[in-house]
N, CA, C and O atoms as a GROMACS GRO file, in nm:
protein
  412
    1MET      N    1   0.187   1.814   0.693
    1MET     CA    2   0.019   1.781   0.634
    1MET      C    3  -0.047   1.814   0.802
    1MET      O    4  -0.003   1.759   0.903
    2THR      N    5  -0.160   1.915   0.800
    2THR     CA    6  -0.159   1.995   0.948
    2THR      C    7  -0.252   1.888   1.001
    2THR      O    8  -0.286   1.810   0.913
    3LYS      N    9  -0.301   1.863   1.116
    3LYS     CA   10  -0.401   1.806   1.182
    3LYS      C   11  -0.528   1.786   1.133
    3LYS      O   12  -0.587   1.678   1.120
    4GLU      N   13  -0.600   1.994   1.086
    4GLU     CA   14  -0.635   1.998   0.961
    4GLU      C   15  -0.696   1.979   0.882
    4GLU      O   16  -0.814   1.987   0.850
    5ASN      N   17  -0.552   1.932   0.824
    5ASN     CA   18  -0.589   1.857   0.658
    5ASN      C   19  -0.553   1.702   0.701
    5ASN      O   20  -0.511   1.651   0.597
    6LEU      N   21  -0.551   1.619   0.790
    6LEU     CA   22  -0.603   1.471   0.811
    6LEU      C   23  -0.742   1.450   0.832
    6LEU      O   24  -0.808   1.356   0.790
    7GLN      N   25  -0.795   1.587   0.932
    7GLN     CA   26  -0.935   1.584   0.916
    7GLN      C   27  -1.065   1.598   0.838
    7GLN      O   28  -1.183   1.575   0.860
    8SER      N   29  -0.955   1.673   0.684
    8SER     CA   30  -1.086   1.703   0.635
    8SER      C   31  -1.081   1.631   0.531
    8SER      O   32  -1.158   1.650   0.438
    9VAL      N   33  -0.973   1.518   0.530
    9VAL     CA   34  -0.970   1.339   0.410
    9VAL      C   35  -1.075   1.242   0.410
    9VAL      O   36  -1.091   1.148   0.488
   10PRO      N   37  -1.123   1.266   0.343
   10PRO     CA   38  -1.238   1.186   0.346
   10PRO      C   39  -1.236   1.049   0.349
   10PRO      O   40  -1.177   0.990   0.259
   11GLN      N   41  -1.303   0.973   0.456
   11GLN     CA   42  -1.236   0.825   0.493
   11GLN      C   43  -1.165   0.730   0.396
   11GLN      O   44  -1.067   0.661   0.422
   12ASN      N   45  -1.250   0.741   0.251
   12ASN     CA   46  -1.248   0.659   0.085
   12ASN      C   47  -1.159   0.714   0.074
   12ASN      O   48  -1.133   0.662  -0.035
   13THR      N   49  -1.079   0.779   0.089
   13THR     CA   50  -0.960   0.814  -0.043
   13THR      C   51  -0.821   0.815   0.050
   13THR      O   52  -0.811   0.834   0.172
   14THR      N   53  -0.767   0.801  -0.001
   14THR     CA   54  -0.558   0.773  -0.004
   14THR      C   55  -0.516   0.969  -0.045
   14THR      O   56  -0.511   1.035  -0.149
   15ALA      N   57  -0.497   0.996   0.087
   15ALA     CA   58  -0.439   1.100   0.009
   15ALA      C   59  -0.248   1.091  -0.012
   15ALA      O   60  -0.179   1.008   0.048
   16SER      N   61  -0.206   1.169  -0.084
   16SER     CA   62  -0.084   1.105  -0.159
   16SER      C   63  -0.036   1.297  -0.208
   16SER      O   64  -0.085   1.385  -0.278
   17LEU      N   65   0.084   1.280  -0.123
   17LEU     CA   66   0.180   1.390  -0.068
   17LEU      C   67   0.269   1.489  -0.245
   17LEU      O   68   0.224   1.425  -0.341
   18VAL      N   69   0.316   1.546  -0.271
   18VAL     CA   70   0.313   1.507  -0.464
   18VAL      C   71   0.400   1.690  -0.433
   18VAL      O   72   0.326   1.781  -0.395
   19GLU      N   73   0.572   1.725  -0.457
   19GLU     CA   74   0.639   1.819  -0.504
   19GLU      C   75   0.635   1.886  -0.612
   19GLU      O   76   0.667   1.851  -0.725
   20SER      N   77   0.601   1.966  -0.581
   20SER     CA   78   0.592   2.058  -0.739
   20SER      C   79   0.700   2.117  -0.774
   20SER      O   80   0.764   2.126  -0.669
   21ASN      N   81   0.761   2.163  -0.859
   21ASN     CA   82   0.835   2.240  -0.916
   21ASN      C   83   0.903   2.322  -0.852
   21ASN      O   84   1.020   2.340  -0.885
   22ASN      N   85   0.853   2.382  -0.760
   22ASN     CA   86   0.922   2.502  -0.722
   22ASN      C   87   0.900   2.396  -0.533
   22ASN      O   88   0.781   2.366  -0.519
   23ASP      N   89   0.937   2.375  -0.484
   23ASP     CA   90   0.970   2.236  -0.359
   23ASP      C   91   0.862   2.356  -0.305
   23ASP      O   92   0.888   2.476  -0.292
   24GLN      N   93   0.753   2.296  -0.282
   24GLN     CA   94   0.553   2.359  -0.204
   24GLN      C   95   0.550   2.248  -0.223
   24GLN      O   96   0.615   2.205  -0.319
   25THR      N   97   0.472   2.158  -0.140
   25THR     CA   98   0.407   2.042  -0.109
   25THR      C   99   0.312   2.076  -0.123
   25THR      O  100   0.274   2.155  -0.036
   26SER      N  101   0.180   2.034  -0.267
   26SER     CA  102   0.064   2.045  -0.242
   26SER      C  103  -0.034   1.882  -0.236
   26SER      O  104  -0.018   1.775  -0.295
   27LEU      N  105  -0.115   1.918  -0.157
   27LEU     CA  106  -0.203   1.789  -0.127
   27LEU      C  107  -0.287   1.742  -0.234
   27LEU      O  108  -0.370   1.817  -0.286
   28GLN      N  109  -0.271   1.624  -0.270
   28GLN     CA  110  -0.331   1.575  -0.388
   28GLN      C  111  -0.410   1.473  -0.348
   28GLN      O  112  -0.362   1.383  -0.279
   29MET      N  113  -0.537   1.473  -0.381
   29MET     CA  114  -0.669   1.393  -0.331
   29MET      C  115  -0.713   1.244  -0.430
   29MET      O  116  -0.827   1.232  -0.475
   30LEU      N  117  -0.602   1.134  -0.455
   30LEU     CA  118  -0.656   1.050  -0.522
   30LEU      C  119  -0.773   0.924  -0.484
   30LEU      O  120  -0.802   0.869  -0.378
   31GLN      N  121  -0.815   0.909  -0.600
   31GLN     CA  122  -0.931   0.802  -0.560
   31GLN      C  123  -0.876   0.662  -0.519
   31GLN      O  124  -0.837   0.592  -0.612
   32GLN      N  125  -0.866   0.604  -0.374
   32GLN     CA  126  -0.850   0.535  -0.312
   32GLN      C  127  -0.854   0.375  -0.446
   32GLN      O  128  -0.899   0.411  -0.555
   33SER      N  129  -0.828   0.274  -0.441
   33SER     CA  130  -0.807   0.182  -0.524
   33SER      C  131  -0.874   0.005  -0.430
   33SER      O  132  -0.834  -0.065  -0.336
   34PRO      N  133  -0.946   0.005  -0.491
   34PRO     CA  134  -1.092  -0.128  -0.463
   34PRO      C  135  -1.000  -0.197  -0.371
   34PRO      O  136  -1.028  -0.200  -0.251
   35LYS      N  137  -0.888  -0.254  -0.417
   35LYS     CA  138  -0.750  -0.342  -0.319
   35LYS      C  139  -0.657  -0.249  -0.260
   35LYS      O  140  -0.629  -0.131  -0.283
   36PRO      N  141  -0.603  -0.372  -0.148
   36PRO     CA  142  -0.469  -0.311  -0.121
   36PRO      C  143  -0.393  -0.366  -0.235
   36PRO      O  144  -0.412  -0.447  -0.326
   37SER      N  145  -0.281  -0.273  -0.184
   37SER     CA  146  -0.117  -0.329  -0.313
   37SER      C  147  -0.029  -0.300  -0.262
   37SER      O  148   0.025  -0.195  -0.228
   38LEU      N  149  -0.007  -0.426  -0.252
   38LEU     CA  150   0.145  -0.460  -0.221
   38LEU      C  151   0.238  -0.311  -0.307
   38LEU      O  152   0.303  -0.223  -0.249
   39LEU      N  153   0.218  -0.323  -0.424
   39LEU     CA  154   0.328  -0.220  -0.561
   39LEU      C  155   0.323  -0.136  -0.489
   39LEU      O  156   0.436  -0.101  -0.455
   40ARG      N  157   0.199  -0.047  -0.417
   40ARG     CA  158   0.147   0.055  -0.356
   40ARG      C  159   0.220   0.134  -0.245
   40ARG      O  160   0.261   0.250  -0.254
   41LEU      N  161   0.229   0.066  -0.156
   41LEU     CA  162   0.309  -0.013  -0.028
   41LEU      C  163   0.508   0.007  -0.072
   41LEU      O  164   0.580   0.092  -0.019
   42GLU      N  165   0.554  -0.092  -0.175
   42GLU     CA  166   0.692  -0.147  -0.185
   42GLU      C  167   0.760   0.061  -0.267
   42GLU      O  168   0.868   0.118  -0.253
   43GLN      N  169   0.640   0.101  -0.338
   43GLN     CA  170   0.630   0.273  -0.368
   43GLN      C  171   0.672   0.405  -0.303
   43GLN      O  172   0.743   0.496  -0.347
   44TYR      N  173   0.583   0.387  -0.141
   44TYR     CA  174   0.602   0.461  -0.055
   44TYR      C  175   0.693   0.435   0.004
   44TYR      O  176   0.698   0.519   0.094
   45ILE      N  177   0.778   0.367   0.013
   45ILE     CA  178   0.880   0.317   0.116
   45ILE      C  179   0.984   0.396   0.024
   45ILE      O  180   1.050   0.489   0.070
   46GLU      N  181   0.993   0.354  -0.101
   46GLU     CA  182   1.070   0.371  -0.198
   46GLU      C  183   1.117   0.541  -0.208
   46GLU      O  184   1.233   0.577  -0.191
   47LYS      N  185   1.024   0.618  -0.233
   47LYS     CA  186   1.006   0.708  -0.132
   47LYS      C  187   0.991   0.809  -0.021
   47LYS      O  188   0.964   0.926   0.009
   48LYS      N  189   1.017   0.723   0.010
   48LYS     CA  190   1.049   0.752   0.184
   48LYS      C  191   0.918   0.870   0.269
   48LYS      O  192   0.924   0.961   0.351
   49ASP      N  193   0.794   0.789   0.178
   49ASP     CA  194   0.677   0.855   0.228
   49ASP      C  195   0.612   0.757   0.318
   49ASP      O  196   0.522   0.681   0.282
   50TYR      N  197   0.707   0.771   0.536
   50TYR     CA  198   0.651   0.628   0.551
   50TYR      C  199   0.496   0.659   0.615
   50TYR      O  200   0.429   0.582   0.684
   51GLU      N  201   0.463   0.790   0.572
   51GLU     CA  202   0.296   0.797   0.714
   51GLU      C  203   0.227   0.705   0.607
   51GLU      O  204   0.194   0.591   0.639
   52PHE      N  205   0.206   0.757   0.472
   52PHE     CA  206   0.142   0.615   0.366
   52PHE      C  207   0.183   0.494   0.384
   52PHE      O  208   0.119   0.408   0.444
   53ALA      N  209   0.299   0.478   0.330
   53ALA     CA  210   0.357   0.384   0.396
   53ALA      C  211   0.266   0.278   0.491
   53ALA      O  212   0.189   0.193   0.448
   54CYS      N  213   0.291   0.302   0.605
   54CYS     CA  214   0.205   0.265   0.730
   54CYS      C  215   0.028   0.259   0.727
   54CYS      O  216  -0.038   0.161   0.762
   55ARG      N  217  -0.023   0.377   0.683
   55ARG     CA  218  -0.149   0.364   0.622
   55ARG      C  219  -0.160   0.243   0.524
   55ARG      O  220  -0.242   0.158   0.559
   56GLU      N  221  -0.076   0.214   0.378
   56GLU     CA  222  -0.134   0.104   0.383
   56GLU      C  223  -0.112  -0.012   0.405
   56GLU      O  224  -0.194  -0.088   0.351
   57LEU      N  225  -0.002  -0.080   0.488
   57LEU     CA  226   0.012  -0.182   0.548
   57LEU      C  227  -0.098  -0.162   0.667
   57LEU      O  228  -0.124  -0.244   0.755
   58MET      N  229  -0.128  -0.096   0.659
   58MET     CA  230  -0.294  -0.108   0.762
   58MET      C  231  -0.335  -0.233   0.636
   58MET      O  232  -0.311  -0.352   0.616
   59VAL      N  233  -0.403  -0.136   0.578
   59VAL     CA  234  -0.530  -0.145   0.493
   59VAL      C  235  -0.417  -0.351   0.512
   59VAL      O  236  -0.454  -0.437   0.591
   60ILE      N  237  -0.331  -0.362   0.445
   60ILE     CA  238  -0.356  -0.527   0.416
   60ILE      C  239  -0.324  -0.546   0.480
   60ILE      O  240  -0.376  -0.453   0.542
   61LEU      N  241  -0.237  -0.620   0.593
   61LEU     CA  242  -0.317  -0.592   0.780
   61LEU      C  243  -0.445  -0.701   0.787
   61LEU      O  244  -0.467  -0.821   0.803
   62GLU      N  245  -0.531  -0.537   0.757
   62GLU     CA  246  -0.627  -0.588   0.769
   62GLU      C  247  -0.709  -0.655   0.670
   62GLU      O  248  -0.801  -0.722   0.718
   63LYS      N  249  -0.702  -0.654   0.588
   63LYS     CA  250  -0.709  -0.706   0.394
   63LYS      C  251  -0.710  -0.864   0.476
   63LYS      O  252  -0.797  -0.947   0.504
   64MET      N  253  -0.583  -0.853   0.493
   64MET     CA  254  -0.599  -1.020   0.537
   64MET      C  255  -0.646  -1.119   0.673
   64MET      O  256  -0.659  -1.240   0.693
   65ASP      N  257  -0.662  -1.018   0.736
   65ASP     CA  258  -0.707  -1.058   0.913
   65ASP      C  259  -0.840  -1.072   0.838
   65ASP      O  260  -0.862  -1.193   0.840
   66ALA      N  261  -0.956  -1.003   0.765
   66ALA     CA  262  -1.077  -1.040   0.753
   66ALA      C  263  -1.025  -1.164   0.609
   66ALA      O  264  -1.112  -1.224   0.546
   67ASN      N  265  -0.957  -1.172   0.596
   67ASN     CA  266  -0.933  -1.352   0.470
   67ASN      C  267  -0.847  -1.447   0.577
   67ASN      O  268  -0.767  -1.520   0.519
   68PHE      N  269  -0.850  -1.456   0.688
   68PHE     CA  270  -0.848  -1.509   0.746
   68PHE      C  271  -0.673  -1.558   0.700
   68PHE      O  272  -0.654  -1.680   0.697
   69GLY      N  273  -0.588  -1.495   0.677
   69GLY     CA  274  -0.478  -1.460   0.673
   69GLY      C  275  -0.378  -1.494   0.491
   69GLY      O  276  -0.257  -1.503   0.466
   70GLY      N  277  -0.531  -1.506   0.383
   70GLY     CA  278  -0.466  -1.574   0.278
   70GLY      C  279  -0.541  -1.405   0.214
   70GLY      O  280  -0.622  -1.329   0.266
   71VAL      N  281  -0.429  -1.395   0.016
   71VAL     CA  282  -0.338  -1.289   0.016
   71VAL      C  283  -0.457  -1.212  -0.127
   71VAL      O  284  -0.402  -1.129  -0.198
   72HIS      N  285  -0.593  -1.240  -0.154
   72HIS     CA  286  -0.662  -1.236  -0.237
   72HIS      C  287  -0.756  -1.140  -0.186
   72HIS      O  288  -0.810  -1.127  -0.077
   73ASP      N  289  -0.762  -1.080  -0.293
   73ASP     CA  290  -0.827  -0.898  -0.318
   73ASP      C  291  -0.692  -0.820  -0.285
   73ASP      O  292  -0.709  -0.700  -0.269
   74ILE      N  293  -0.615  -0.847  -0.276
   74ILE     CA  294  -0.498  -0.738  -0.226
   74ILE      C  295  -0.392  -0.799  -0.370
   74ILE      O  296  -0.358  -0.902  -0.428
   75GLU      N  297  -0.375  -0.652  -0.372
   75GLU     CA  298  -0.270  -0.696  -0.582
   75GLU      C  299  -0.132  -0.638  -0.559
   75GLU      O  300  -0.068  -0.559  -0.489
   76PHE      N  301  -0.121  -0.732  -0.668
   76PHE     CA  302   0.050  -0.766  -0.601
   76PHE      C  303   0.057  -0.857  -0.752
   76PHE      O  304  -0.041  -0.907  -0.807
   77ASP      N  305   0.167  -0.861  -0.790
   77ASP     CA  306   0.223  -0.898  -0.910
   77ASP      C  307   0.332  -0.999  -0.901
   77ASP      O  308   0.430  -0.975  -0.830
   78ALA      N  309   0.323  -1.109  -0.966
   78ALA     CA  310   0.400  -1.266  -0.938
   78ALA      C  311   0.441  -1.313  -1.071
   78ALA      O  312   0.386  -1.279  -1.176
   79PRO      N  313   0.540  -1.393  -1.058
   79PRO     CA  314   0.590  -1.433  -1.204
   79PRO      C  315   0.471  -1.547  -1.212
   79PRO      O  316   0.424  -1.616  -1.122
   80ALA      N  317   0.437  -1.544  -1.356
   80ALA     CA  318   0.354  -1.560  -1.417
   80ALA      C  319   0.363  -1.828  -1.396
   80ALA      O  320   0.292  -1.922  -1.430
   81GLN      N  321   0.506  -1.806  -1.320
   81GLN     CA  322   0.483  -2.003  -1.349
   81GLN      C  323   0.481  -1.962  -1.197
   81GLN      O  324   0.566  -2.028  -1.136
   82LEU      N  325   0.403  -1.864  -1.106
   82LEU     CA  326   0.361  -1.913  -1.011
   82LEU      C  327   0.219  -1.858  -1.026
   82LEU      O  328   0.167  -1.799  -0.931
   83ALA      N  329   0.161  -1.873  -1.130
   83ALA     CA  330   0.065  -1.903  -1.084
   83ALA      C  331  -0.128  -1.941  -1.082
   83ALA      O  332  -0.234  -1.880  -1.087
   84TYR      N  333  -0.050  -2.159  -1.062
   84TYR     CA  334  -0.129  -2.238  -1.032
   84TYR      C  335  -0.053  -2.328  -0.903
   84TYR      O  336  -0.072  -2.444  -0.866
   85LEU      N  337   0.037  -2.228  -0.854
   85LEU     CA  338   0.086  -2.308  -0.762
   85LEU      C  339   0.069  -2.157  -0.630
   85LEU      O  340   0.133  -2.053  -0.640
   86PRO      N  341  -0.012  -2.183  -0.542
   86PRO     CA  342  -0.094  -2.125  -0.433
   86PRO      C  343   0.028  -2.112  -0.246
   86PRO      O  344   0.010  -2.041  -0.147
   87GLU      N  345   0.098  -2.178  -0.263
   87GLU     CA  346   0.179  -2.181  -0.160
   87GLU      C  347   0.263  -2.109  -0.218
   87GLU      O  348   0.270  -1.988  -0.196
   88LYS      N  349   0.330  -2.164  -0.293
   88LYS     CA  350   0.450  -2.073  -0.379
   88LYS      C  351   0.475  -1.926  -0.417
   88LYS      O  352   0.572  -1.852  -0.434
   89LEU      N  353   0.295  -1.917  -0.422
   89LEU     CA  354   0.267  -1.731  -0.469
   89LEU      C  355   0.246  -1.666  -0.320
   89LEU      O  356   0.272  -1.548  -0.296
   90LEU      N  357   0.205  -1.742  -0.242
   90LEU     CA  358   0.173  -1.709  -0.116
   90LEU      C  359   0.342  -1.652  -0.015
   90LEU      O  360   0.374  -1.564   0.064
   91ILE      N  361   0.420  -1.796  -0.099
   91ILE     CA  362   0.552  -1.714  -0.002
   91ILE      C  363   0.616  -1.601  -0.095
   91ILE      O  364   0.712  -1.547  -0.040
   92HIS      N  365   0.590  -1.558  -0.206
   92HIS     CA  366   0.615  -1.487  -0.270
   92HIS      C  367   0.604  -1.305  -0.257
   92HIS      O  368   0.672  -1.204  -0.278
   93PHE      N  369   0.434  -1.358  -0.196
   93PHE     CA  370   0.372  -1.240  -0.102
   93PHE      C  371   0.466  -1.219   0.043
   93PHE      O  372   0.533  -1.122   0.079
   94ALA      N  373   0.452  -1.295   0.081
   94ALA     CA  374   0.508  -1.263   0.219
   94ALA      C  375   0.652  -1.228   0.291
   94ALA      O  376   0.678  -1.196   0.407
   95THR      N  377   0.777  -1.256   0.118
   95THR     CA  378   0.881  -1.234   0.146
   95THR      C  379   0.925  -1.054   0.047
   95THR      O  380   1.011  -0.969   0.071
   96ARG      N  381   0.835  -1.061  -0.044
   96ARG     CA  382   0.777  -0.955  -0.062
   96ARG      C  383   0.755  -0.802   0.056
   96ARG      O  384   0.801  -0.690   0.077
   97LEU      N  385   0.674  -0.879   0.095
   97LEU     CA  386   0.601  -0.770   0.207
   97LEU      C  387   0.716  -0.768   0.326
   97LEU      O  388   0.776  -0.662   0.342
   98ALA      N  389   0.742  -0.856   0.393
   98ALA     CA  390   0.871  -0.904   0.488
   98ALA      C  391   1.039  -0.760   0.505
   98ALA      O  392   1.094  -0.693   0.592
   99ASN      N  393   1.052  -0.793   0.325
   99ASN     CA  394   1.164  -0.681   0.276
   99ASN      C  395   1.044  -0.595   0.229
   99ASN      O  396   0.999  -0.699   0.181
  100ALA      N  397   0.973  -0.527   0.206
  100ALA     CA  398   0.907  -0.384   0.268
  100ALA      C  399   0.884  -0.355   0.372
  100ALA      O  400   0.885  -0.232   0.369
  101ILE      N  401   0.863  -0.385   0.466
  101ILE     CA  402   0.889  -0.434   0.567
  101ILE      C  403   0.987  -0.369   0.701
  101ILE      O  404   0.973  -0.293   0.797
  102THR      N  405   1.062  -0.430   0.656
  102THR     CA  406   1.221  -0.464   0.710
  102THR      C  407   1.337  -0.303   0.590
  102THR      O  408   1.455  -0.272   0.610
  103THR      N  409   1.254  -0.249   0.494
  103THR     CA  410   1.328  -0.168   0.470
  103THR      C  411   1.357  -0.026   0.539
  103THR      O  412   1.445   0.048   0.494
   0.00000   0.00000   0.00000
């Protein structure tokens, strides 16, 4: 991704690189989800797309900072058993985030 491409990306969108069948990389613009997503972070890391993983991590950390450490308004899935256990839900989130960061 060139510097010119980065400058032309609007602030409210997420750019994702998609490899086509002929090994050329094209820039596909996807509308950003209204909430930061732990799953999206994990997917970027799995694809070894570290630039976008870092961007998603920064959005997650900014949202946590704005929420005074809370994880509301951050998309992540958790076992249904944790729905009414906020402390355990936070531990689950933190464990997944730590695993993603250290991978």
